[in-house]
C-alpha positions as CSV (number, residue, x, y, z in Angstrom):
1,M,336.1,195.6,-44.7
2,T,332.6,196.9,-44.4
3,G,331.3,193.7,-42.8
4,D,334.2,193.8,-40.2
5,T,333.4,197.4,-39.3
6,K,329.7,196.6,-38.8
7,T,330.6,193.6,-36.6
8,V,332.9,195.7,-34.4
9,T,330.3,198.5,-34.2
10,G,327.6,196.0,-33.3
11,R,329.7,194.4,-30.5
12,A,330.4,197.9,-29.1
13,A,326.8,198.8,-29.1
14,R,325.8,195.5,-27.4
15,A,328.5,195.9,-24.7
16,W,327.4,199.5,-24.0
17,K,323.8,198.5,-23.8
18,A,324.7,195.7,-21.4
19,L,326.5,198.2,-19.1
20,R,323.4,200.4,-19.1
21,T,320.9,197.6,-18.2
22,T,322.9,195.4,-15.8
23,P,321.8,195.7,-12.2
24,A,324.2,197.5,-9.8
25,P,323.4,196.0,-6.3
26,V,326.4,197.6,-4.6
27,T,325.4,201.1,-5.7
28,C,321.8,200.5,-4.7
29,A,322.9,199.1,-1.3
30,L,325.1,202.1,-0.6
31,I,322.3,204.5,-1.4
32,V,319.9,202.5,0.8
33,V,322.3,202.4,3.8
34,C,323.1,206.1,3.6
35,C,319.3,207.0,3.4
36,V,318.4,204.6,6.3
37,L,321.2,205.9,8.6
38,F,320.2,209.5,7.8
39,A,316.5,208.9,8.5
40,I,317.2,207.3,11.9
41,G,319.9,209.9,12.8
42,P,319.3,213.3,14.4
43,A,320.2,215.3,11.2
44,S,316.9,214.2,9.6
45,G,314.8,215.7,12.4
46,L,312.4,212.7,12.2
47,D,312.9,211.3,15.7
48,P,310.6,213.1,18.1
49,R,312.5,211.8,21.1
50,L,315.4,214.1,20.2
51,G,313.2,217.2,20.8
52,T,313.5,220.4,18.8
53,G,315.4,223.6,18.9
54,E,318.7,223.7,20.9
55,A,318.2,220.1,22.1
56,L,318.0,218.8,18.6
57,L,321.1,220.9,17.5
58,E,323.1,219.5,20.4
59,A,322.1,215.9,19.5
60,Q,323.2,216.6,15.9
61,R,326.6,218.1,17.0
62,S,327.2,215.1,19.3
63,Y,326.3,212.7,16.5
64,F,328.6,214.3,14.0
65,R,331.5,214.5,16.4
66,R,331.1,210.8,17.2
67,W,331.0,209.5,13.7
68,G,332.6,212.3,11.6
69,V,336.2,213.1,10.9
70,I,337.8,215.7,13.1
71,P,341.3,216.4,11.6
72,A,342.9,217.5,14.8
73,E,341.9,214.2,16.5
74,L,342.4,211.9,13.5
75,L,346.1,212.7,13.2
76,T,346.8,212.1,16.9
77,G,346.6,208.3,16.4
78,D,343.6,207.9,18.6
79,P,342.2,204.4,17.7
80,R,338.6,205.6,17.8
81,A,339.3,208.6,15.6
82,A,341.2,206.3,13.1
83,L,337.9,204.6,12.2
84,T,336.0,207.8,11.5
85,P,337.0,208.1,7.8
86,A,335.0,205.0,7.2
87,T,332.0,205.9,9.3
88,A,331.9,209.5,8.0
89,L,331.2,208.2,4.5
90,F,327.7,207.2,5.7
91,V,326.8,210.3,7.7
92,H,325.2,213.4,6.1
93,G,324.5,216.8,7.5
94,S,321.1,217.6,5.9
95,W,318.5,216.5,3.5
96,V,320.1,218.6,0.7
97,H,323.5,217.1,1.5
98,L,322.1,213.5,1.4
99,L,320.0,213.9,-1.7
100,G,322.7,215.7,-3.7
101,N,325.2,213.0,-3.0
102,M,322.8,210.1,-3.6
103,L,321.8,211.6,-7.0
104,F,325.4,211.7,-8.1
105,L,326.0,208.2,-6.8
106,Y,323.0,206.9,-8.7
107,V,323.8,208.5,-12.0
108,F,327.5,207.6,-12.1
109,G,327.9,204.7,-9.7
110,A,325.8,202.1,-11.6
111,M,327.8,202.0,-14.8
112,T,331.1,202.3,-12.9
113,E,330.2,199.3,-10.7
114,Q,329.1,197.3,-13.8
115,R,332.5,198.0,-15.4
116,M,334.6,197.3,-12.3
117,G,332.7,194.4,-10.8
118,R,330.8,194.4,-7.4
119,L,333.5,193.7,-4.9
120,P,336.3,195.8,-6.6
121,F,333.8,198.7,-6.9
122,L,332.9,198.5,-3.2
123,L,336.6,198.4,-2.2
124,F,337.4,201.2,-4.6
125,Y,334.5,203.3,-3.2
126,L,335.5,202.8,0.5
127,G,339.2,203.1,-0.1
128,C,339.1,206.3,-2.2
129,G,336.5,207.8,0.2
130,C,338.7,207.2,3.2
131,L,341.8,208.5,1.5
132,A,340.0,211.7,0.3
133,L,338.9,212.4,3.9
134,L,342.4,211.6,5.2
135,G,344.0,213.9,2.6
136,Y,341.6,216.7,3.7
137,A,342.6,216.1,7.3
138,V,346.3,216.3,6.6
139,A,345.8,219.6,4.7
140,H,343.8,221.0,7.7
141,A,345.6,219.3,10.5
142,A,344.7,221.9,13.1
143,S,341.0,222.0,12.3
144,E,338.5,220.9,14.8
145,Q,335.6,221.1,12.4
146,T,333.7,217.9,11.8
147,L,333.7,216.4,8.3
148,V,331.0,214.1,7.2
149,G,329.5,212.8,3.9
150,A,330.2,210.5,1.0
151,S,331.4,213.3,-1.3
152,G,335.0,212.2,-1.4
153,A,334.0,208.6,-2.4
154,I,331.5,209.8,-4.9
155,S,334.0,212.2,-6.4
156,A,336.3,209.2,-6.9
157,V,333.4,207.5,-8.8
158,L,333.2,210.5,-11.0
159,G,336.9,210.4,-11.7
160,A,336.7,206.7,-12.6
161,F,333.6,207.3,-14.8
162,L,335.5,210.0,-16.7
163,Y,338.3,207.6,-17.6
164,L,336.0,204.6,-18.4
165,F,333.2,206.4,-20.2
166,P,334.6,209.7,-21.5
167,R,332.1,209.9,-24.4
168,A,329.0,209.0,-22.3
169,R,326.5,211.9,-22.3
170,V,325.1,213.3,-19.1
171,T,322.4,215.8,-18.6
172,S,323.8,219.0,-17.0
173,V,322.1,222.2,-15.7
174,L,324.4,225.2,-16.0
175,P,323.4,228.4,-14.0
176,F,325.1,230.8,-16.4
177,L,322.9,229.4,-19.2
178,F,319.7,230.1,-17.3
179,F,319.6,226.5,-15.9
180,L,318.9,225.0,-19.3
181,P,319.4,221.2,-19.3
182,L,322.0,220.2,-21.8
183,R,323.3,216.7,-22.9
184,L,327.1,216.9,-22.9
185,P,329.9,214.3,-23.0
186,A,331.4,213.3,-19.7
187,W,334.8,214.6,-20.9
188,I,333.4,218.1,-20.9
189,V,331.1,218.0,-17.8
190,L,333.3,216.2,-15.3
191,P,336.6,218.1,-15.8
192,F,334.6,221.3,-15.7
193,W,333.1,220.2,-12.4
194,A,336.5,219.2,-11.0
195,T,337.9,222.6,-12.0
196,L,335.2,224.3,-10.1
197,Q,335.9,222.2,-7.0
198,W,339.7,223.0,-7.3
199,L,339.0,226.8,-7.5
200,A,336.6,226.6,-4.6
201,A,339.1,224.6,-2.5
202,G,341.6,227.4,-3.0
203,R,339.2,229.9,-1.5
204,A,337.8,227.8,1.3
205,G,338.9,228.3,4.9
206,Q,338.9,225.9,7.8
207,G,335.4,226.9,9.0
208,P,332.2,224.9,8.4
209,G,331.1,224.4,4.9
210,V,331.8,222.2,1.9
211,A,335.1,220.2,1.9
212,Y,336.0,221.0,-1.7
213,L,339.5,219.7,-1.2
214,A,338.1,216.2,-0.4
215,H,336.2,216.3,-3.7
216,V,339.4,217.2,-5.6
217,I,341.4,214.5,-3.9
218,G,338.7,211.9,-4.5
219,F,338.3,212.8,-8.1
220,A,342.0,212.5,-8.8
221,L,342.2,209.2,-7.0
222,G,339.3,207.8,-8.9
223,F,340.7,208.8,-12.3
224,A,344.2,207.5,-11.3
225,C,342.8,204.1,-10.1
226,A,340.9,203.6,-13.3
227,W,343.8,204.5,-15.4
228,V,346.2,202.2,-13.5
229,R,343.8,199.3,-13.3
230,Y,342.2,199.3,-16.7
231,G,344.5,201.1,-19.1
232,R,343.5,202.7,-22.4
233,R,342.7,199.5,-24.2
234,T,340.0,198.3,-21.8
235,R,337.7,201.3,-21.9
236,V,334.2,200.5,-23.4
237,K,333.4,203.0,-26.1
238,P,329.8,203.7,-27.1
239,A,328.8,203.0,-30.7
240,P,329.3,206.1,-32.9
241,A,325.7,206.6,-33.2
242,P,322.5,208.1,-32.8
243,A,321.6,205.2,-30.6
244,P,320.1,206.5,-27.3
245,E,321.2,203.4,-25.5
246,G,324.8,204.7,-25.8
247,E,324.2,207.6,-23.5
248,N,324.1,207.9,-19.7
249,Q,320.8,209.7,-18.9
250,P,320.1,210.5,-15.2
């Protein structure tokens, strides 16, 4: 019995370590594409041909309206607007917006991609991202505010990660604990994050700001997709250990 237990534990540890070290080309490619598109777009402010001040702001507004989701237009059936949930996933409004999203994608995307496989992960990312934006548009059907960013898709990745790796430890910084970094299991960190998004969505209006509802929808979709696709028995559990390889460390 002891030998069998050790064998199972060893297999779990090897499987977990393989997930931590296998390359994730789709995640890396998504990050590169988002960063390149942002750098060459007007939101980065790096193109001198766009000018400064009001001229730059006008270029940014035009760019966002062309490639972002405008709920009032999306739901009219306009063919051009119908494509914007896909294009909006690769458009970001500022450096902070971009870097925050890419950090979350880097931390949680790689292991999720390795577990799902490259093509399924890409389809999952794009599909859940578009549905999250569509859900937001339906809830704010009269809004003419532009919605951009990969937050809905990345929230779906977080939801899938929670189901697939609930015991993986992530480093979290909590403001009410004086921003001390803590290593906590995903089953604590991610539901807490999702709850904050839900509470913020209930207070958010239709004006410009963060689309918290898209985060909530994406997170729920991601968790549900992982649950339906993989089921309880297919989750990879880390070895019970002190082994540092069994933790997800950003």
